[in-house]
N, CA, C and O of each residue as an XYZ file, in Angstrom:
924
protein
N       0.845     -1.231      0.108
C       0.030      0.363      0.144
C       0.739      1.320      0.188
O       0.394      2.262     -0.526
N       1.781      1.452      0.881
C       3.117      2.329      0.828
C       3.620      2.811     -0.041
O       3.854      3.994     -0.290
N       3.911      1.499     -0.801
C       4.607      1.765     -2.339
C       3.612      2.090     -3.414
O       4.106      2.567     -4.436
N       2.069      1.898     -3.387
C       1.584      2.404     -4.303
C       1.168      3.642     -4.124
O       0.976      4.268     -5.167
N       0.852      4.510     -2.563
C       0.706      5.682     -2.295
C       2.076      6.431     -3.020
O       1.966      7.380     -3.795
N       3.231      5.892     -2.665
C       4.459      6.751     -3.179
C       4.704      6.822     -4.768
O       5.218      7.823     -5.269
N       4.257      5.557     -5.641
C       3.989      5.679     -6.789
C       3.023      6.634     -7.562
O       3.322      7.163     -8.633
N       1.947      6.785     -6.974
C       1.147      7.901     -7.476
C       1.446      9.292     -6.990
O       1.150     10.248     -7.707
N       2.106      9.494     -5.629
C       3.043     10.868     -5.135
C       3.770     10.770     -6.502
O       3.362     11.719     -7.172
N       4.521     10.159     -7.097
C       5.533     10.325     -7.892
C       4.921     10.804     -9.024
O       5.333     11.908     -9.379
N       4.116     10.337     -9.653
C       3.251     10.624    -10.665
C       2.938     11.604    -10.791
O       3.637     12.361    -11.464
N       1.588     12.114    -10.129
C       0.697     12.685    -10.144
C       1.001     14.559    -10.396
O       0.061     15.272    -10.746
N       2.671     15.252    -10.114
C       3.373     16.035    -10.420
C       3.785     16.400    -11.971
O       4.050     17.474    -12.510
N       3.720     14.937    -12.499
C       4.397     15.015    -13.916
C       2.882     15.022    -15.067
O       2.769     15.475    -16.206
N       1.844     14.287    -14.134
C       0.773     14.377    -15.083
C       0.223     15.905    -15.099
O      -0.299     16.316    -16.135
N       0.341     16.817    -13.878
C      -0.087     18.142    -13.694
C       0.219     19.074    -14.881
O      -0.401     19.895    -15.558
N       1.886     18.393    -14.797
C       2.377     19.315    -15.427
C       2.237     18.932    -17.017
O       2.174     19.882    -17.798
N       2.200     17.989    -17.389
C       1.422     17.783    -19.129
C       0.316     18.833    -18.911
O       0.348     19.903    -19.519
N      -0.726     18.502    -17.983
C      -2.499     19.242    -18.201
C      -1.765     20.345    -18.307
O      -2.057     20.677    -19.457
N      -0.658     21.536    -17.736
C      -1.321     22.648    -17.810
C      -0.333     23.446    -18.599
O      -0.201     24.670    -18.576
N       0.444     22.441    -19.407
C       1.362     22.632    -20.578
C       0.105     22.580    -21.600
O       0.124     23.539    -22.371
N      -1.045     21.644    -21.805
C      -1.514     21.622    -22.455
C      -2.695     22.579    -22.492
O      -3.150     22.959    -23.571
N      -3.233     23.000    -21.241
C      -4.255     24.307    -21.299
C      -3.549     25.480    -21.565
O      -4.188     26.488    -21.866
N      -2.231     25.512    -21.496
C      -1.902     26.868    -22.030
C      -1.267     26.835    -23.619
O      -0.492     27.618    -24.168
N      -1.632     26.148    -23.897
C      -1.573     25.757    -25.260
C      -2.352     27.153    -26.034
O      -1.997     27.983    -26.870
N      -3.362     26.938    -25.396
C      -4.003     28.051    -26.914
C      -3.582     29.397    -26.522
O      -3.737     30.366    -27.265
N      -2.995     29.473    -25.238
C      -2.912     31.279    -25.011
C      -1.273     31.378    -25.710
O      -0.878     32.435    -26.203
N      -0.695     30.538    -25.683
C       0.593     30.195    -26.644
C       0.018     30.365    -27.815
O       0.272     31.518    -28.165
N      -0.708     29.757    -28.714
C      -1.290     30.055    -30.094
C      -1.188     31.494    -30.095
O      -0.268     32.027    -30.716
N      -2.046     32.182    -29.457
C      -2.250     33.512    -29.896
C      -0.856     34.599    -29.923
O      -0.771     35.657    -30.546
N       0.167     33.965    -29.045
C       1.423     34.396    -29.340
C       2.281     34.439    -30.508
O       3.236     35.168    -30.775
N       1.704     33.456    -31.170
C       2.737     32.981    -32.012
C       2.866     31.585    -32.463
O       2.914     31.277    -33.653
N       2.928     30.649    -31.374
C       3.135     29.468    -31.160
C       1.267     28.651    -31.722
O       0.153     29.167    -31.623
N       1.608     27.482    -32.189
C       0.415     26.698    -32.668
C       0.376     25.201    -31.667
O       1.299     24.434    -31.389
N      -0.652     25.174    -31.394
C      -1.304     23.663    -30.827
C      -1.627     22.591    -31.876
O      -2.494     22.703    -32.742
N      -0.839     21.565    -31.691
C      -0.962     20.351    -32.389
C      -1.258     19.163    -31.908
O      -0.894     19.068    -30.736
N      -1.807     18.142    -32.353
C      -1.875     16.823    -31.748
C      -1.331     16.276    -32.934
O      -1.678     16.629    -34.061
N      -0.239     15.175    -32.615
C       0.026     13.887    -32.979
C      -0.028     12.732    -32.411
O       0.049     12.674    -31.184
N      -0.222     11.172    -33.446
C      -0.568     10.183    -32.942
C      -0.034      9.267    -33.743
O      -0.101      9.451    -34.958
N       0.668      7.978    -33.164
C       1.451      7.214    -33.830
C       0.891      5.692    -33.221
O       0.924      5.308    -32.052
N       0.527      5.189    -34.065
C       0.894      3.689    -34.132
C       1.729      2.613    -34.040
O       1.630      2.317    -35.231
N       2.441      1.817    -33.625
C       3.796      1.165    -33.802
C       3.781     -0.168    -33.402
O       3.880     -0.718    -32.305
N       3.633     -0.561    -34.545
C       3.482     -2.381    -34.386
C       5.209     -2.744    -34.568
O       6.109     -2.299    -35.280
N       5.115     -3.695    -33.612
C       6.698     -4.260    -33.453
C       6.765     -5.847    -33.815
O       5.723     -6.381    -34.193
N       7.885     -6.570    -33.718
C       7.722     -7.917    -34.073
C       9.378     -8.305    -34.466
O      10.281     -7.531    -34.782
N       9.403     -9.717    -34.326
C      10.257    -10.427    -34.560
C       9.982    -11.290    -35.995
O       8.815    -11.535    -36.301
N      10.801    -11.624    -36.635
C      10.967    -12.265    -38.153
C      10.609    -14.000    -37.361
O       9.603    -14.651    -37.641
N      11.516    -14.386    -36.531
C      11.047    -15.547    -35.692
C      11.518    -15.253    -34.362
O      12.351    -14.425    -33.994
N      10.696    -16.245    -33.580
C      11.216    -16.276    -31.881
C      12.808    -16.735    -31.624
O      13.338    -17.813    -31.893
N      13.432    -15.432    -30.956
C      14.704    -15.522    -30.297
C      15.349    -14.896    -31.668
O      16.532    -14.673    -31.413
N      15.015    -14.477    -33.182
C      15.731    -14.016    -33.776
C      16.043    -12.469    -33.570
O      15.337    -11.627    -33.015
N      17.601    -12.288    -34.316
C      17.997    -10.923    -33.905
C      17.239    -10.015    -34.825
O      17.351     -8.815    -34.575
N      16.513    -10.349    -35.813
C      15.967     -9.483    -36.759
C      14.533     -9.293    -36.253
O      13.765    -10.167    -35.850
N      14.323     -7.940    -36.358
C      12.846     -7.022    -35.940
C      12.727     -6.084    -36.834
O      13.612     -5.422    -37.375
N      10.811     -6.033    -37.062
C      10.797     -5.439    -37.685
C       9.581     -4.126    -36.778
O       9.175     -4.260    -35.624
N       9.284     -3.104    -37.599
C       8.700     -1.911    -36.934
C       7.715     -0.980    -37.943
O       8.233     -0.385    -38.888
N       6.460     -0.902    -37.719
C       5.939     -0.506    -39.190
C       4.969      0.721    -38.278
O       4.302      0.532    -37.261
N       5.135      1.751    -38.903
C       4.604      2.959    -38.052
C       3.663      3.637    -38.567
O       3.908      4.092    -39.684
N       2.470      3.902    -38.041
C       1.377      4.838    -38.507
C       1.184      6.049    -37.982
O       0.512      6.047    -36.951
N       1.659      7.351    -38.466
C       1.758      8.809    -38.246
C       0.881      9.462    -38.615
O       0.888      9.743    -39.813
N      -0.199      9.962    -37.793
C      -1.081     10.879    -38.281
C      -0.527     12.105    -37.285
O      -0.449     12.028    -36.059
N      -0.156     13.276    -38.128
C      -0.240     14.754    -37.469
C      -1.288     15.805    -37.787
O      -1.843     15.888    -38.882
N      -1.534     16.654    -36.685
C      -2.453     17.668    -37.292
C      -1.829     18.864    -36.893
O      -0.933     18.922    -36.052
N      -2.422     20.042    -37.647
C      -2.449     21.652    -37.221
C      -3.627     22.146    -36.317
O      -4.593     21.544    -35.849
N      -3.236     23.380    -36.235
C      -4.371     23.781    -35.712
C      -5.216     22.997    -34.720
O      -6.309     22.741    -35.225
N      -5.076     22.480    -33.360
C      -5.156     21.629    -32.852
C      -5.343     20.634    -33.251
O      -4.322     20.041    -33.600
N      -6.523     19.972    -33.411
C      -6.717     18.822    -34.297
C      -7.895     19.182    -35.598
O      -8.823     18.482    -36.003
N      -7.446     20.537    -36.042
C      -8.349     21.186    -36.997
C      -8.468     21.280    -38.487
O      -9.361     21.626    -39.262
N      -6.940     20.736    -38.631
C      -6.737     20.086    -39.788
C      -5.872     19.303    -39.820
O      -4.949     19.334    -39.006
N      -5.996     18.154    -41.054
C      -4.879     17.323    -41.272
C      -3.562     17.851    -41.888
O      -3.514     18.571    -42.886
N      -2.486     17.406    -41.169
C      -0.718     18.507    -41.458
C      -0.355     17.260    -42.666
O      -0.318     17.328    -43.894
N      -0.085     15.982    -41.600
C       0.594     14.901    -42.580
C       0.246     13.471    -42.030
O      -0.037     13.148    -40.876
N       0.363     12.543    -43.397
C       0.300     11.184    -43.116
C       1.487     10.689    -43.544
O       2.133     10.912    -44.568
N       1.769      9.673    -42.196
C       3.180      8.669    -43.042
C       3.012      7.380    -42.865
O       2.353      7.172    -41.846
N       3.360      6.317    -43.483
C       3.333      5.233    -43.254
C       5.062      4.512    -43.138
O       5.769      4.298    -44.123
N       5.400      4.276    -41.906
C       6.969      3.881    -42.068
C       7.437      1.931    -41.930
O       7.255      1.211    -40.949
N       7.745      1.740    -42.605
C       8.648      0.249    -42.606
C      10.215      0.213    -42.412
O      10.956      0.600    -43.315
N      10.623     -0.185    -41.401
C      11.979     -0.769    -40.795
C      12.297     -1.497    -40.381
O      11.807     -1.739    -39.278
N      13.372     -2.438    -40.923
C      14.182     -3.855    -40.183
C      15.133     -3.547    -39.489
O      15.798     -2.702    -40.089
N      15.547     -3.789    -38.537
C      16.411     -3.585    -38.033
C      17.086     -4.881    -37.334
O      16.256     -5.552    -36.721
N      18.283     -5.334    -37.296
C      19.320     -5.775    -36.741
C      20.287     -5.986    -35.619
O      21.353     -5.379    -35.732
N      20.113     -6.754    -34.526
C      20.634     -6.492    -32.949
C      22.639     -6.851    -33.579
O      23.004     -7.880    -34.148
N      23.206     -6.093    -33.352
C      24.697     -6.109    -33.388
C      24.743     -6.852    -31.884
O      25.029     -8.049    -31.856
N      24.471     -6.167    -30.685
C      24.885     -7.010    -29.427
C      23.631     -6.875    -28.695
O      22.603     -6.822    -29.369
N      23.554     -6.815    -27.526
C      22.567     -6.486    -26.733
C      21.957     -5.212    -26.496
O      20.748     -5.035    -26.348
N      22.857     -4.324    -26.467
C      22.737     -2.738    -26.705
C      22.500     -2.319    -27.831
O      21.701     -1.397    -27.668
N      22.787     -2.480    -29.265
C      23.096     -2.152    -29.978
C      22.530     -2.903    -31.511
O      22.436     -4.115    -31.705
N      22.148     -1.634    -32.640
C      21.265     -2.610    -33.469
C      21.705     -1.412    -34.566
O      22.159     -0.291    -34.336
N      21.367     -2.146    -35.995
C      21.397     -1.376    -37.135
C      20.366     -1.484    -37.964
O      19.866     -2.598    -37.809
N      19.686     -0.731    -38.945
C      18.373     -0.710    -39.687
C      18.138      0.023    -40.694
O      18.529      1.190    -40.667
N      17.493     -0.446    -41.741
C      16.982      0.242    -42.878
C      15.756      0.252    -42.900
O      15.168     -0.624    -42.266
N      14.988      1.266    -43.650
C      13.579      1.478    -44.163
C      13.136      2.094    -44.962
O      13.884      2.871    -45.555
N      11.939      2.033    -45.272
C      11.230      3.087    -46.186
C      10.030      4.013    -45.705
O       9.191      3.574    -44.918
N       9.980      5.223    -46.171
C       8.470      5.841    -45.230
C       7.940      6.396    -46.672
O       8.720      6.710    -47.572
N       6.420      6.483    -46.788
C       5.905      7.498    -47.738
C       5.406      8.107    -46.739
O       5.285      7.759    -45.564
N       4.940      9.636    -47.622
C       4.353     10.060    -46.536
C       3.410     11.465    -47.414
O       4.104     11.997    -48.280
N       2.386     11.893    -47.308
C       1.614     12.957    -47.446
C       1.538     14.240    -46.878
O       1.011     14.277    -45.766
N       1.902     15.232    -47.325
C       1.840     16.237    -46.283
C       0.223     17.509    -47.422
O      -0.254     17.589    -48.554
N       0.065     18.241    -45.894
C      -1.239     19.119    -46.518
C      -1.089     20.346    -46.177
O      -1.999     20.743    -45.450
N      -0.075     21.315    -46.485
C      -0.274     22.353    -46.492
C      -1.077     23.068    -46.892
O      -1.994     22.462    -47.446
N      -1.211     24.447    -46.871
C      -2.392     25.508    -47.601
C      -1.914     25.552    -48.723
O      -2.814     26.044    -49.404
N      -0.859     25.305    -49.519
C      -0.113     25.725    -50.580
C      -1.058     24.441    -51.808
O      -1.593     24.729    -52.878
N      -0.984     23.262    -51.240
C      -1.522     21.857    -51.772
C      -0.617     20.631    -51.525
O       0.449     20.588    -50.910
N      -1.186     19.800    -52.053
C      -0.323     18.215    -51.562
C       0.964     18.150    -51.882
O       1.252     18.541    -53.013
N       1.890     17.731    -51.138
C       3.496     17.311    -51.047
C       3.501     15.634    -50.618
O       3.111     15.122    -49.569
N       3.969     15.124    -51.580
C       4.304     13.246    -51.599
C       5.593     13.529    -50.831
O       6.031     14.657    -50.609
N       6.252     12.169    -50.380
C       7.573     11.953    -49.914
C       8.005     10.824    -49.867
O       7.578     10.021    -49.038
N       8.931     10.528    -50.734
C       9.385      8.729    -50.440
C      11.302      9.189    -49.662
O      12.264      9.956    -49.709
N      10.753      8.088    -49.093
C      11.955      8.636    -47.824
C      12.629      7.026    -47.408
O      11.946      6.040    -47.131
N      14.141      7.083    -47.452
C      14.753      6.075    -47.209
C      15.736      6.037    -46.007
O      16.673      6.830    -46.103
N      15.701      5.349    -45.019
C      16.343      5.476    -44.334
C      17.329      4.371    -43.737
O      17.480      3.281    -44.289
N      17.899      4.693    -42.720
C      19.208      4.347    -42.415
C      19.624      4.675    -40.628
O      20.071      5.751    -40.230
N      19.383      3.628    -39.870
C      19.757      4.356    -38.320
C      20.809      3.277    -37.645
O      20.887      2.174    -38.186
N      21.407      3.481    -36.789
C      22.144      2.941    -35.601
C      21.425      3.232    -34.117
O      20.936      4.337    -33.886
N      21.405      2.347    -33.307
C      20.568      2.674    -32.195
C      21.441      2.102    -30.961
O      22.151      1.133    -31.226
N      21.457      2.478    -29.968
C      22.432      2.033    -28.489
C      21.855      2.560    -27.421
O      21.593      3.752    -27.257
N      21.610      1.488    -26.529
C      20.567      1.094    -25.326
C      20.968      1.125    -24.179
O      21.579      0.057    -24.205
N      21.167      1.628    -22.836
C      21.992      0.895    -21.608
C      21.316      1.699    -20.376
O      20.910      2.861    -20.350
N      21.326      0.613    -19.265
C      20.213      0.738    -18.268
C      19.384     -0.353    -18.076
O      18.913     -1.108    -18.927
N      19.241     -0.362    -16.768
C      17.740     -1.052    -16.673
C      16.756     -0.671    -15.983
O      15.707     -0.902    -16.583
N      16.537      0.027    -14.547
C      15.322      0.936    -14.238
C      15.393      2.119    -15.282
O      14.534      2.272    -16.151
N      16.569      3.002    -15.112
C      16.849      3.945    -15.932
C      17.383      3.490    -16.935
O      18.302      2.672    -16.897
N      16.694      4.130    -18.352
C      17.246      3.553    -19.650
C      17.549      4.768    -20.186
O      16.921      5.804    -19.970
N      18.630      4.632    -20.974
C      19.330      5.738    -21.885
C      19.362      5.101    -23.380
O      20.087      4.158    -23.698
N      18.340      5.860    -24.354
C      18.436      5.326    -25.884
C      19.237      6.723    -26.451
O      19.140      7.919    -26.179
N      20.170      5.838    -27.486
C      20.725      6.992    -28.203
C      20.721      6.145    -29.984
O      21.335      5.158    -30.389
N      19.748      7.071    -30.672
C      19.387      6.673    -32.204
C      20.219      7.791    -33.182
O      20.232      8.986    -32.889
N      20.807      7.327    -34.202
C      21.026      8.507    -35.233
C      20.507      8.032    -36.461
O      20.794      6.875    -36.766
N      19.667      8.823    -37.367
C      19.088      8.374    -38.246
C      19.540      9.046    -39.286
O      20.066     10.135    -39.058
N      19.443      8.561    -40.671
C      19.924      9.340    -42.099
C      18.941      8.957    -42.647
O      18.469      7.832    -42.483
N      18.431      9.915    -43.455
C      17.040      9.921    -44.391
C      17.659     10.342    -45.988
O      18.279     11.406    -45.970
N      17.609      9.917    -46.843
C      17.631     10.375    -48.005
C      15.764     10.514    -48.592
O      14.948      9.593    -48.627
N      15.564     11.842    -48.951
C      14.482     11.992    -49.182
C      14.375     12.778    -50.417
O      15.265     13.510    -50.851
N      12.802     12.502    -51.150
C      12.589     12.910    -52.527
C      11.027     13.450    -52.377
O       9.999     12.773    -52.379
N      11.145     14.569    -52.273
C       9.840     15.384    -51.643
C       9.496     16.198    -53.334
O      10.256     16.794    -54.097
N       7.973     15.867    -53.431
C       7.118     16.671    -54.707
C       7.645     17.994    -55.248
O       7.623     18.887    -54.401
N       7.919     18.201    -55.948
C       8.493     19.762    -56.353
C       9.971     19.953    -56.453
O      10.505     20.700    -57.272
N      10.569     19.261    -55.605
C      12.129     19.502    -55.251
C      12.926     18.464    -56.227
O      12.696     17.255    -56.205
N      13.841     19.040    -57.044
C      14.546     18.397    -57.946
C      15.577     17.527    -57.825
O      16.002     16.813    -58.733
N      16.260     17.610    -55.967
C      17.104     17.047    -55.820
C      16.837     16.027    -54.777
O      15.768     16.185    -54.188
N      17.442     15.188    -54.476
C      17.352     14.453    -53.491
C      17.894     15.273    -52.004
O      18.910     15.967    -52.024
N      17.052     15.078    -50.721
C      17.484     16.075    -49.501
C      18.439     14.980    -48.520
O      18.364     13.775    -48.759
N      18.982     15.289    -47.847
C      19.322     14.425    -47.388
C      19.531     15.150    -45.491
O      20.056     16.239    -45.261
N      19.099     14.421    -44.651
C      18.486     14.893    -43.352
C      19.512     13.760    -42.328
O      19.785     12.580    -42.548
N      19.843     14.482    -41.389
C      20.207     13.878    -40.010
C      19.590     13.722    -38.779
O      19.630     14.705    -38.039
N      18.995     12.663    -38.355
C      18.210     13.091    -37.163
C      18.687     12.111    -35.940
O      18.218     10.985    -35.772
N      19.760     12.753    -35.055
C      20.209     12.260    -33.659
C      19.317     12.391    -32.593
O      18.581     13.365    -32.748
N      19.154     11.878    -31.757
C      18.147     11.455    -31.022
C      18.615     11.191    -29.266
O      19.320     10.202    -29.065
N      18.366     11.749    -28.479
C      18.839     10.800    -27.346
C      17.023     10.820    -26.308
O      16.087     11.618    -26.350
N      17.218      9.698    -25.602
C      15.639      9.449    -24.782
C      16.100      8.910    -23.346
O      17.159      8.283    -23.383
N      15.628      9.011    -22.358
C      15.573      8.506    -21.416
C      14.313      7.783    -20.701
O      13.164      8.224    -20.744
N      14.587      6.975    -20.246
C      13.347      6.525    -19.499
C      13.313      6.307    -18.118
O      14.414      5.842    -17.824
N      12.467      6.426    -16.910
C      12.877      5.739    -15.673
C      11.522      5.563    -15.043
O      10.492      6.030    -15.529
N      11.581      4.909    -14.006
C       9.988      4.277    -13.467
C       9.294      5.291    -12.565
O       9.903      5.764    -11.605
N       8.537      5.501    -12.732
C       7.817      5.931    -11.769
C       6.735      5.178    -10.512
O       6.630      5.489     -9.325
N       6.047      4.140    -11.260
C       5.444      3.505    -10.235
C       5.571      1.784    -10.924
O       4.897      1.228    -11.792
N       6.609      1.352    -10.190
C       6.665     -0.276    -11.192
C       5.710     -1.237    -10.830
O       5.786     -2.382    -11.277
N       4.477     -0.751     -9.772
C       3.725     -1.571     -9.918
C       2.526     -1.789    -11.104
O       2.122     -2.804    -11.671
N       2.192     -0.523    -11.199
C       1.464     -0.017    -12.562
C       1.968     -0.369    -13.816
O       1.216     -0.622    -14.756
N       3.303     -0.406    -13.907
C       4.520     -0.169    -15.240
C       4.247      1.425    -15.729
O       3.939      1.668    -16.896
N       4.385      2.433    -14.761
C       4.327      3.866    -15.322
C       6.186      4.208    -15.059
O       7.120      4.096    -14.266
N       5.847      4.606    -16.177
C       7.533      5.553    -16.536
C       7.285      6.962    -17.141
O       6.435      7.327    -17.953
N       8.296      7.662    -16.499
C       8.431      8.890    -17.395
C       9.380      8.858    -18.135
O      10.303      8.107    -17.821
N       9.460      9.489    -19.108
C       9.968      9.760    -20.459
C      10.070     10.862    -20.976
O       9.164     11.631    -21.295
N      11.813     11.052    -21.138
C      11.659     12.501    -21.894
C      13.166     12.235    -23.217
O      14.002     11.338    -23.313
N      12.992     13.104    -23.777
C      13.754     12.587    -25.087
C      13.805     14.378    -25.918
O      13.048     15.336    -25.760
N      14.869     14.233    -26.673
C      15.475     15.408    -27.528
C      16.069     14.985    -29.305
O      17.109     14.394    -29.595
N      15.066     15.494    -30.202
C      15.821     14.884    -31.301
C      15.913     15.938    -32.207
O      14.895     16.603    -32.395
N      17.176     16.284    -32.944
C      17.391     17.337    -33.628
C      17.007     16.651    -35.273
O      17.279     15.470    -35.487
N      16.352     17.534    -36.384
C      16.529     17.543    -37.224
C      17.295     18.384    -38.180
O      16.903     19.519    -38.449
N      18.718     17.712    -38.875
C      19.828     18.742    -39.503
C      19.445     18.427    -40.988
O      19.017     17.305    -41.257
N      19.561     19.211    -41.787
C      19.315     19.344    -42.843
C      20.994     19.325    -43.363
O      21.734     20.221    -42.955
N      21.603     18.094    -44.415
C      22.951     17.946    -44.844
C      23.065     18.174    -46.172
O      24.130     17.966    -46.754
N      22.046     18.598    -46.754
C      22.017     18.696    -48.380
C      20.754     19.699    -48.907
O      19.741     19.639    -48.210
N      20.731     20.326    -49.705
C      19.988     21.318    -50.177
C      20.228     22.264    -51.178
O      21.325     22.796    -51.345
N      18.623     22.623    -52.258
C      19.397     23.262    -53.214
C      19.688     24.413    -53.053
O      20.313     24.965    -53.959
N      19.403     25.025    -52.077
C      19.605     26.461    -51.574
C      20.572     26.329    -50.114
O      19.988     26.108    -49.053
N      22.186     26.491    -50.147
C      22.604     26.280    -49.062
C      22.754     26.988    -48.063
O      23.514     26.841    -47.105
N      21.798     28.000    -48.356
C      21.192     28.858    -46.845
C      20.421     28.273    -46.049
O      20.477     28.519    -44.844
N      19.417     27.249    -46.644
C      18.670     25.929    -45.416
C      19.709     24.829    -45.083
O      19.298     23.716    -44.754
N      20.836     25.048    -45.141
C      21.651     23.785    -44.520
C      21.443     23.965    -43.195
O      20.806     24.918    -42.746
N      21.977     23.045    -42.487
C      21.904     23.152    -40.826
C      20.600     22.530    -40.011
O      19.940     21.545    -40.344
N      20.439     23.258    -39.015
C      19.363     22.971    -38.193
C      18.035     23.151    -38.624
O      17.791     24.357    -38.682
N      17.091     22.466    -38.944
C      15.843     22.450    -39.560
C      14.516     22.176    -38.424
O      13.503     22.871    -38.356
N      14.827     21.007    -37.601
C      13.813     21.327    -36.412
C      14.159     20.537    -35.372
O      14.686     19.427    -35.443
N      13.776     21.278    -34.179
C      13.870     20.494    -32.812
C      12.934     20.331    -31.785
O      12.266     21.217    -31.251
N      12.937     18.826    -31.489
C      11.409     18.233    -30.987
C      12.299     17.879    -29.530
O      13.388     17.307    -29.557
N      11.836     18.187    -28.674
C      11.741     18.327    -27.159
C      10.375     17.371    -26.660
O       9.202     17.631    -26.930
N      10.809     16.357    -25.967
C       9.646     16.190    -25.184
C       9.330     15.582    -23.698
O      10.408     15.158    -23.284
N       8.380     15.374    -22.785
C       8.450     15.335    -21.724
C       6.952     14.408    -21.265
O       5.844     14.944    -21.277
N       7.128     13.260    -20.957
C       5.562     12.391    -21.122
C       5.809     11.506    -19.904
O       6.843     11.543    -19.237
N       4.525     10.522    -19.621
C       4.856      9.452    -19.338
C       3.788      8.465    -20.570
O       2.899      8.848    -21.330
N       4.576      6.613    -20.228
C       4.566      5.907    -20.602
C       3.703      4.782    -19.705
O       3.924      5.013    -18.516
N       2.865      3.732    -19.856
C       2.178      2.858    -19.123
C       2.027      1.517    -20.394
O       1.519      1.498    -21.515
N       2.683      0.568    -19.629
C       2.698     -0.786    -20.053
C       0.907     -1.239    -19.398
O       0.523     -1.441    -18.246
N       0.207     -1.260    -20.637
C      -1.191     -1.638    -20.743
C      -1.212     -3.505    -20.462
O      -1.984     -4.056    -19.677
N      -0.351     -4.099    -21.170
C      -0.723     -5.848    -21.121
C       0.958     -5.662    -21.646
O       1.516     -4.673    -22.123
N       1.493     -7.053    -21.340
C       2.467     -7.490    -21.730
C       3.443     -7.580    -22.887
O       4.627     -7.911    -22.952
N       2.128     -6.984    -24.202
C       2.533     -6.697    -25.345
C       1.850     -5.390    -26.174
O       1.758     -5.046    -27.353
N       1.422     -4.862    -24.848
C       0.929     -3.059    -25.273
C       1.227     -2.050    -24.630
O       0.940     -2.125    -23.435
N       1.755     -1.012    -25.004
C       2.136      0.077    -23.974
C       1.679      1.129    -25.045
O       1.630      1.032    -26.271
N       1.258      2.499    -23.929
C       0.670      3.468    -24.635
C       1.744      5.126    -23.590
O       1.962      5.270    -22.387
N       2.015      5.762    -24.451
C       2.665      6.938    -24.383
C       2.211      8.143    -24.885
O       2.089      8.386    -26.086
N       1.860      9.202    -23.614
C       1.462     10.329    -23.889
C       2.086     11.443    -23.234
O       2.380     11.465    -22.039
N       2.301     12.484    -24.165
C       3.335     13.654    -23.420
C       3.315     14.725    -23.915
O       2.315     14.826    -24.626
N       4.165     15.973    -23.909
C       4.475     17.278    -24.292
C       5.329     17.153    -25.172
O       6.398     16.588    -24.940
N       5.025     17.651    -26.333
C       6.236     17.776    -27.188
C       6.128     19.229    -27.893
O       5.171     19.680    -28.523
N       7.609     19.951    -27.560
C       7.866     20.980    -28.014
C       8.640     21.367    -28.853
O       9.824     21.443    -28.525
N       8.098     21.879    -30.708
C       8.522     21.810    -31.474
C       9.498     23.156    -32.347
O       8.889     24.060    -32.919
N      10.794     23.115    -32.336
C      10.756     24.341    -32.953
C      11.196     23.879    -34.472
O      11.673     22.783    -34.767
N      10.904     25.056    -35.432
C      10.944     24.469    -36.399
C      11.586     26.168    -37.533
O      11.210     27.339    -37.476
N      12.768     25.397    -38.529
C      13.274     26.726    -38.751
C      13.060     26.387    -40.619
O      13.486     25.458    -41.304
N      12.017     27.887    -41.067
C      11.842     27.889    -42.508
C      12.318     29.031    -43.155
O      12.985     29.930    -42.644
N      11.859     28.924    -44.545
C      12.108     30.354    -44.945
C      11.372     31.167    -44.967
O      11.689     31.974    -45.841
N      10.009     31.586    -44.179
C       9.520     31.996    -43.920
C       9.691     32.788    -42.587
O       9.178     33.872    -42.311
N      10.496     32.045    -41.840
C      10.855     32.527    -40.484
C      10.581     31.074    -39.415
O      10.103     29.986    -39.735
N      11.059     31.523    -38.130
C      10.942     29.959    -37.303
C       9.561     29.877    -36.419
O       9.089     30.812    -35.772
N       9.096     28.746    -36.516
C       8.234     28.789    -36.075
C       8.061     27.627    -34.343
O       8.672     26.573    -34.167
N       7.251     28.157    -33.522
C       7.505     26.867    -32.502
C       5.823     26.568    -32.157
O       4.932     27.411    -32.046
N       5.716     24.970    -32.021
C       4.682     24.601    -31.798
C       4.444     23.433    -30.409
O       5.261     22.621    -29.973
N       3.135     23.687    -29.975
C       3.418     22.731    -28.774
C       2.447     21.520    -29.164
O       1.550     21.652    -29.996
N       2.613     20.774    -28.738
C       2.063     19.048    -29.488
C       1.931     18.317    -28.145
O       2.793     18.120    -27.288
N       0.474     17.921    -28.178
C       0.098     16.558    -27.446
C       0.288     15.308    -27.996
O      -0.650     14.795    -28.608
N       1.469     14.657    -27.871
C       1.680     13.009    -28.559
C       1.298     12.338    -27.973
O       1.583     12.260    -26.778
N       0.373     11.460    -28.660
C       0.705     10.018    -28.239
C       0.634      9.002    -29.475
O       0.221      9.102    -30.631
N       1.182      8.046    -28.768
C       1.830      6.594    -28.799
C       1.384      5.608    -28.631
O       1.187      5.443    -27.427
N       0.951      4.405    -29.492
C       0.368      3.133    -28.946
C       1.579      2.392    -29.772
O       2.031      2.620    -30.894
N       1.969      1.296    -28.661
C       3.316      0.551    -29.146
C       2.311     -1.147    -28.913
O       1.633     -1.446    -27.929
N       2.499     -1.829    -29.934
C       1.888     -3.448    -29.915
C       3.118     -4.246    -30.304
O       3.538     -4.327    -31.458
N       3.548     -4.707    -29.461
C       4.179     -5.931    -30.298
C       3.370     -7.367    -30.483
O       2.545     -7.898    -29.740
N       3.999     -7.859    -31.946
C       3.311     -8.897    -32.125
C       4.024    -10.216    -31.566
O       3.468    -11.310    -31.671
């Protein structure tokens, strides 16, 4: 009973913090920041029991203006192979459709990544992803690098609640215009994850997105929801 009360005591400040951030989003939007909702259903599995080969399929839906307008849809499939107990490499492909005010954008994206993780209770994960992007209206391939650090820690072992914090950079490594090289996007997040069943987990959190564009910089406040399913 004492452990359960302590777990709730540890979780509630983070829950209230996330709720306060989201409640503040409309006011932030009036100051130039935009509230959004992003969802992802991530399905994962092994090709054979005990195999070092894994697959991940992500279905991603991004909205803007809160949930009032569809911003992007994407399907991504990545195959990874464990190198050691802590590291892996992977390759994949994604197809995305963007819906800016100016019209439809289609993208074919090829992905390569290296990932490392360490720790048991408090777990640190590092991932570096390289993407070759072919986007509607762009005459040349766009090369992008995405380094990410992610940390998880237990909040309540009995209920399977964990805290999650991450930071991911999006760096343009090639472009038709040299002025757009460099940092394109930064996504910092804080949230909670809960194991629902041995094969299912859900993660919800606040995501602060800084985007650099030709028309200026933009900050978005995002409610991020991810459902993870292990098959």
